[in-house]
N, CA, C and O atoms as a GROMACS GRO file, in nm:
protein
  292
    1MET      N    1   7.066   8.875  14.752
    1MET     CA    2   7.137   8.997  14.716
    1MET      C    3   7.284   8.977  14.753
    1MET      O    4   7.316   8.948  14.868
    2ASN      N    5   7.371   8.994  14.656
    2ASN     CA    6   7.513   8.975  14.686
    2ASN      C    7   7.570   9.100  14.752
    2ASN      O    8   7.504   9.203  14.761
    3SER      N    9   7.694   9.090  14.797
    3SER     CA   10   7.754   9.197  14.877
    3SER      C   11   7.780   9.324  14.795
    3SER      O   12   7.773   9.434  14.850
    4ILE      N   13   7.808   9.311  14.667
    4ILE     CA   14   7.833   9.430  14.584
    4ILE      C   15   7.704   9.512  14.572
    4ILE      O   16   7.708   9.635  14.583
    5LYS      N   17   7.592   9.446  14.551
    5LYS     CA   18   7.464   9.518  14.542
    5LYS      C   19   7.427   9.580  14.676
    5LYS      O   20   7.372   9.690  14.680
    6LEU      N   21   7.455   9.511  14.785
    6LEU     CA   22   7.425   9.563  14.918
    6LEU      C   23   7.506   9.689  14.946
    6LEU      O   24   7.451   9.788  14.996
    7VAL      N   25   7.635   9.688  14.916
    7VAL     CA   26   7.719   9.806  14.934
    7VAL      C   27   7.669   9.919  14.845
    7VAL      O   28   7.668  10.035  14.886
    8GLY      N   29   7.627   9.887  14.724
    8GLY     CA   30   7.574   9.987  14.633
    8GLY      C   31   7.448  10.053  14.686
    8GLY      O   32   7.434  10.175  14.678
    9VAL      N   33   7.357   9.974  14.740
    9VAL     CA   34   7.233  10.029  14.796
    9VAL      C   35   7.263  10.117  14.916
    9VAL      O   36   7.202  10.223  14.932
   10ILE      N   37   7.356  10.076  15.000
   10ILE     CA   38   7.394  10.156  15.116
   10ILE      C   39   7.456  10.289  15.071
   10ILE      O   40   7.425  10.394  15.127
   11LEU      N   41   7.542  10.284  14.970
   11LEU     CA   42   7.602  10.408  14.918
   11LEU      C   43   7.497  10.500  14.859
   11LEU      O   44   7.504  10.622  14.877
   12ILE      N   45   7.401  10.445  14.788
   12ILE     CA   46   7.293  10.527  14.733
   12ILE      C   47   7.216  10.596  14.845
   12ILE      O   48   7.190  10.716  14.838
   13MET      N   49   7.180  10.521  14.948
   13MET     CA   50   7.104  10.579  15.059
   13MET      C   51   7.184  10.688  15.131
   13MET      O   52   7.131  10.795  15.159
   14LEU      N   53   7.311  10.661  15.160
   14LEU     CA   54   7.394  10.760  15.228
   14LEU      C   55   7.418  10.882  15.141
   14LEU      O   56   7.420  10.995  15.190
   15GLY      N   57   7.437  10.861  15.012
   15GLY     CA   58   7.459  10.972  14.920
   15GLY      C   59   7.338  11.062  14.909
   15GLY      O   60   7.351  11.184  14.910
   16VAL      N   61   7.220  11.003  14.900
   16VAL     CA   62   7.097  11.083  14.890
   16VAL      C   63   7.074  11.158  15.021
   16VAL      O   64   7.037  11.276  15.019
   17LEU      N   65   7.094  11.092  15.135
   17LEU     CA   66   7.077  11.160  15.263
   17LEU      C   67   7.179  11.272  15.281
   17LEU      O   68   7.144  11.380  15.330
   18GLY      N   69   7.304  11.248  15.242
   18GLY     CA   70   7.406  11.352  15.252
   18GLY      C   71   7.376  11.471  15.163
   18GLY      O   72   7.399  11.585  15.203
   19ALA      N   73   7.325  11.446  15.044
   19ALA     CA   74   7.291  11.556  14.953
   19ALA      C   75   7.167  11.631  15.003
   19ALA      O   76   7.158  11.752  14.986
   20ALA      N   77   7.073  11.560  15.062
   20ALA     CA   78   6.949  11.624  15.108
   20ALA      C   79   6.970  11.706  15.235
   20ALA      O   80   6.919  11.818  15.244
   21TYR      N   81   7.043  11.653  15.332
   21TYR     CA   82   7.059  11.721  15.460
   21TYR      C   83   7.184  11.806  15.469
   21TYR      O   84   7.191  11.895  15.553
   22GLY      N   85   7.283  11.781  15.387
   22GLY     CA   86   7.404  11.863  15.387
   22GLY      C   87   7.499  11.835  15.501
   22GLY      O   88   7.596  11.910  15.519
   23GLY      N   89   7.476  11.733  15.577
   23GLY     CA   90   7.568  11.699  15.686
   23GLY      C   91   7.494  11.636  15.802
   23GLY      O   92   7.376  11.604  15.793
   24PHE      N   93   7.566  11.620  15.913
   24PHE     CA   94   7.506  11.565  16.034
   24PHE      C   95   7.574  11.628  16.154
   24PHE      O   96   7.684  11.683  16.144
   25SER      N   97   7.508  11.619  16.269
   25SER     CA   98   7.565  11.674  16.391
   25SER      C   99   7.570  11.566  16.497
   25SER      O  100   7.494  11.468  16.493
   26TYR      N  101   7.660  11.584  16.592
   26TYR     CA  102   7.674  11.491  16.703
   26TYR      C  103   7.715  11.569  16.827
   26TYR      O  104   7.763  11.682  16.817
   27THR      N  105   7.696  11.509  16.944
   27THR     CA  106   7.728  11.572  17.070
   27THR      C  107   7.855  11.509  17.127
   27THR      O  108   7.868  11.387  17.133
   28LYS      N  109   7.949  11.596  17.169
   28LYS     CA  110   8.075  11.548  17.224
   28LYS      C  111   8.087  11.598  17.367
   28LYS      O  112   8.080  11.718  17.393
   29ALA      N  113   8.104  11.505  17.460
   29ALA     CA  114   8.120  11.541  17.601
   29ALA      C  115   8.268  11.539  17.636
   29ALA      O  116   8.338  11.442  17.607
   30THR      N  117   8.316  11.647  17.697
   30THR     CA  118   8.456  11.660  17.733
   30THR      C  119   8.468  11.677  17.884
   30THR      O  120   8.397  11.758  17.943
   31HIS      N  121   8.556  11.600  17.945
   31HIS     CA  122   8.582  11.610  18.088
   31HIS      C  123   8.660  11.738  18.113
   31HIS      O  124   8.771  11.754  18.063
   32ALA      N  125   8.602  11.830  18.190
   32ALA     CA  126   8.666  11.960  18.212
   32ALA      C  127   8.747  11.962  18.342
   32ALA      O  128   8.866  11.994  18.339
   33ALA      N  129   8.686  11.929  18.454
   33ALA     CA  130   8.760  11.938  18.581
   33ALA      C  131   8.686  11.861  18.690
   33ALA      O  132   8.564  11.844  18.686
   34ASP      N  133   8.764  11.815  18.788
   34ASP     CA  134   8.712  11.759  18.912
   34ASP      C  135   8.768  11.842  19.026
   34ASP      O  136   8.888  11.841  19.051
   35ILE      N  137   8.680  11.915  19.094
   35ILE     CA  138   8.722  11.997  19.207
   35ILE      C  139   8.647  11.945  19.329
   35ILE      O  140   8.531  11.981  19.353
   36GLY      N  141   8.716  11.861  19.404
   36GLY     CA  142   8.651  11.798  19.518
   36GLY      C  143   8.535  11.713  19.472
   36GLY      O  144   8.551  11.630  19.382
   37PRO      N  145   8.417  11.731  19.533
   37PRO     CA  146   8.300  11.652  19.491
   37PRO      C  147   8.233  11.708  19.365
   37PRO      O  148   8.138  11.648  19.314
   38LEU      N  149   8.282  11.820  19.316
   38LEU     CA  150   8.223  11.883  19.199
   38LEU      C  151   8.286  11.830  19.072
   38LEU      O  152   8.409  11.831  19.057
   39HIS      N  153   8.204  11.782  18.980
   39HIS     CA  154   8.250  11.728  18.852
   39HIS      C  155   8.197  11.815  18.740
   39HIS      O  156   8.076  11.828  18.723
   40LEU      N  157   8.288  11.876  18.664
   40LEU     CA  158   8.249  11.963  18.554
   40LEU      C  159   8.270  11.892  18.421
   40LEU      O  160   8.373  11.828  18.399
   41GLU      N  161   8.173  11.906  18.334
   41GLU     CA  162   8.180  11.843  18.202
   41GLU      C  163   8.126  11.942  18.100
   41GLU      O  164   8.026  12.009  18.123
   42VAL      N  165   8.194  11.951  17.986
   42VAL     CA  166   8.153  12.041  17.880
   42VAL      C  167   8.091  11.956  17.769
   42VAL      O  168   8.152  11.860  17.722
   43ILE      N  169   7.971  11.992  17.727
   43ILE     CA  170   7.903  11.921  17.620
   43ILE      C  171   7.897  12.015  17.500
   43ILE      O  172   7.837  12.122  17.507
   44GLU      N  173   7.960  11.972  17.390
   44GLU     CA  174   7.964  12.053  17.270
   44GLU      C  175   7.889  11.983  17.158
   44GLU      O  176   7.896  11.861  17.143
   45LYS      N  177   7.818  12.061  17.080
   45LYS     CA  178   7.748  12.006  16.965
   45LYS      C  179   7.834  12.037  16.842
   45LYS      O  180   7.860  12.153  16.810
   46GLU      N  181   7.879  11.933  16.775
   46GLU     CA  182   7.964  11.945  16.657
   46GLU      C  183   7.882  11.917  16.532
   46GLU      O  184   7.787  11.838  16.536
   47ARG      N  185   7.918  11.981  16.422
   47ARG     CA  186   7.849  11.959  16.293
   47ARG      C  187   7.952  11.924  16.188
   47ARG      O  188   8.055  11.991  16.174
   48VAL      N  189   7.923  11.819  16.113
   48VAL     CA  190   8.007  11.777  16.001
   48VAL      C  191   7.929  11.807  15.873
   48VAL      O  192   7.820  11.754  15.852
   49ASN      N  193   7.986  11.891  15.788
   49ASN     CA  194   7.921  11.927  15.663
   49ASN      C  195   7.962  11.828  15.553
   49ASN      O  196   8.079  11.794  15.539
   50VAL      N  197   7.864  11.782  15.477
   50VAL     CA  198   7.888  11.695  15.363
   50VAL      C  199   7.860  11.777  15.238
   50VAL      O  200   7.746  11.818  15.215
   51PRO      N  201   7.962  11.801  15.155
   51PRO     CA  202   7.938  11.878  15.032
   51PRO      C  203   7.839  11.807  14.939
   51PRO      O  204   7.829  11.684  14.938
   52LEU      N  205   7.767  11.887  14.863
   52LEU     CA  206   7.667  11.833  14.771
   52LEU      C  207   7.731  11.738  14.670
   52LEU      O  208   7.675  11.633  14.639
   53TRP      N  209   7.849  11.775  14.619
   53TRP     CA  210   7.914  11.690  14.519
   53TRP      C  211   7.952  11.554  14.578
   53TRP      O  212   7.952  11.454  14.506
   54MET      N  213   7.985  11.550  14.707
   54MET     CA  214   8.023  11.422  14.769
   54MET      C  215   7.902  11.330  14.784
   54MET      O  216   7.913  11.210  14.762
   55GLY      N  217   7.788  11.387  14.820
   55GLY     CA  218   7.666  11.307  14.829
   55GLY      C  219   7.624  11.252  14.694
   55GLY      O  220   7.585  11.136  14.683
   56LEU      N  221   7.631  11.337  14.592
   56LEU     CA  222   7.593  11.292  14.458
   56LEU      C  223   7.692  11.189  14.404
   56LEU      O  224   7.652  11.096  14.335
   57ALA      N  225   7.821  11.207  14.434
   57ALA     CA  226   7.922  11.110  14.389
   57ALA      C  227   7.901  10.974  14.457
   57ALA      O  228   7.917  10.870  14.393
   58ALA      N  229   7.867  10.975  14.586
   58ALA     CA  230   7.842  10.849  14.656
   58ALA      C  231   7.719  10.779  14.598
   58ALA      O  232   7.719  10.657  14.582
   59ALA      N  233   7.615  10.855  14.567
   59ALA     CA  234   7.495  10.795  14.508
   59ALA      C  235   7.525  10.739  14.369
   59ALA      O  236   7.476  10.631  14.334
   60ALA      N  237   7.605  10.810  14.291
   60ALA     CA  238   7.641  10.761  14.157
   60ALA      C  239   7.727  10.635  14.167
   60ALA      O  240   7.708  10.541  14.090
   61ALA      N  241   7.821  10.633  14.261
   61ALA     CA  242   7.905  10.514  14.279
   61ALA      C  243   7.820  10.395  14.323
   61ALA      O  244   7.843  10.282  14.279
   62GLY      N  245   7.723  10.420  14.409
   62GLY     CA  246   7.632  10.312  14.451
   62GLY      C  247   7.550  10.259  14.336
   62GLY      O  248   7.527  10.139  14.326
   63LEU      N  249   7.505  10.349  14.249
   63LEU     CA  250   7.428  10.306  14.131
   63LEU      C  251   7.514  10.220  14.039
   63LEU      O  252   7.466  10.120  13.985
   64VAL      N  253   7.640  10.258  14.022
   64VAL     CA  254   7.732  10.178  13.940
   64VAL      C  255   7.751  10.040  14.000
   64VAL      O  256   7.752   9.940  13.928
   65LEU      N  257   7.765  10.033  14.133
   65LEU     CA  258   7.782   9.903  14.198
   65LEU      C  259   7.657   9.815  14.186
   65LEU      O  260   7.668   9.694  14.166
   66VAL      N  261   7.540   9.876  14.198
   66VAL     CA  262   7.416   9.797  14.185
   66VAL      C  263   7.403   9.742  14.043
   66VAL      O  264   7.368   9.626  14.025
   67VAL      N  265   7.432   9.826  13.943
   67VAL     CA  266   7.424   9.779  13.804
   67VAL      C  267   7.529   9.672  13.777
   67VAL      O  268   7.500   9.571  13.713
   68ALA      N  269   7.651   9.693  13.826
   68ALA     CA  270   7.757   9.593  13.805
   68ALA      C  271   7.724   9.463  13.877
   68ALA      O  272   7.754   9.355  13.826
   69GLY      N  273   7.663   9.472  13.995
   69GLY     CA  274   7.626   9.350  14.068
   69GLY      C  275   7.514   9.274  14.002
   69GLY      O  276   7.509   9.152  14.012
   70SER      N  277   7.424   9.344  13.936
   70SER     CA  278   7.313   9.274  13.871
   70SER      C  279   7.357   9.210  13.740
   70SER      O  280   7.301   9.108  13.700
   71ARG      N  281   7.455   9.268  13.674
   71ARG     CA  282   7.506   9.207  13.549
   71ARG      C  283   7.590   9.083  13.578
   71ARG      O  284   7.597   8.992  13.495
   72LYS      N  285   7.653   9.081  13.693
   72LYS     CA  286   7.739   8.968  13.728
   72LYS      C  287   7.656   8.842  13.761
   72LYS      O  288   7.702   8.730  13.739
   73SER      N  289   7.536   8.862  13.813
   73SER     CA  290   7.453   8.750  13.856
   73SER      C  291   7.397   8.672  13.740
   73SER      O  292   7.325   8.574  13.760
   0.00000   0.00000   0.00000
């Protein structure tokens, strides 16, 4: 499998996942304060929304790359 087809398959997978789930979340830890032996830390859960059109566009671009990679071989 050449690199163009591999990138295409990855784009298809990410595009379908982005369209299906609508985004992803991650946890961000922020150093708040050190007061003597006491260490305070704030943990925030952040969410990144992926629009439906962006997921579908990534999947379509991946499909184009897979087809273009197979014609080149």
